[in-house]
N, C-alpha and C positions, 0 to 999 in steps of 0.2 A: 752491531748485534752483540748481545750479552747472554751468557748462560743463565737460564732462569732459576737454577738450583744453587749455583756457586757465585754468581755475579761477575765472573771473569769475562774480560773482553775477548770475544772469539776471533777478532781480526788479528790479534797478536800471536795466535797459534798456540798459546799456552792454555791448558785446560786442567783444572783441579779434578781429581777423581770424585765422582758423585757417590752419595751414600747408596747402600743396597736398595732402600725404599724408593729413592729417586730414580735409580736405574730401572726398577720394576714398574714405575709409573704410579706408585702409591702415595707419593707426597705432593702437596701443593707447591707451586713455584714460589720462591721467596724473594726473587729479584726481578725487576722489570726487564724484559727483553730489549726494549728500545733504548733505555738510558742507564741501566745497571743499578738503579736505586733500590734500596730495600723497600718492600711493599708491606702494607698492613694486610694480614691474611686472617680470614675467619673461616673456620671449619664448621660445617653443619651436617646433619644426617644425609642430606641429598648431594653433597659435594663440597665445594669451597668457593669463596669469593676473595679476590685479592684486589687491592687498590693502590695504584701508584699516585704519588702526590702530583706528578706532572702529566700522566697519560690516562688517568681515570681507572675505571673498574674493569676487571677481567674475571670471568666466571668459568668454572669447569666442573 
């Protein structure tokens, strides 16, 4: 498992501090939770869509 906002591997126990927007739940995730790869993120008026090259699309 990886942090969706920083890309850090959560199994190692080290976690970077998230931005205030990410802590408040206002930002779209930038990293895939399954593999830690950077995702392509599109913001639209109704929310966001993120696509991982390995795991496909995530919507929020």
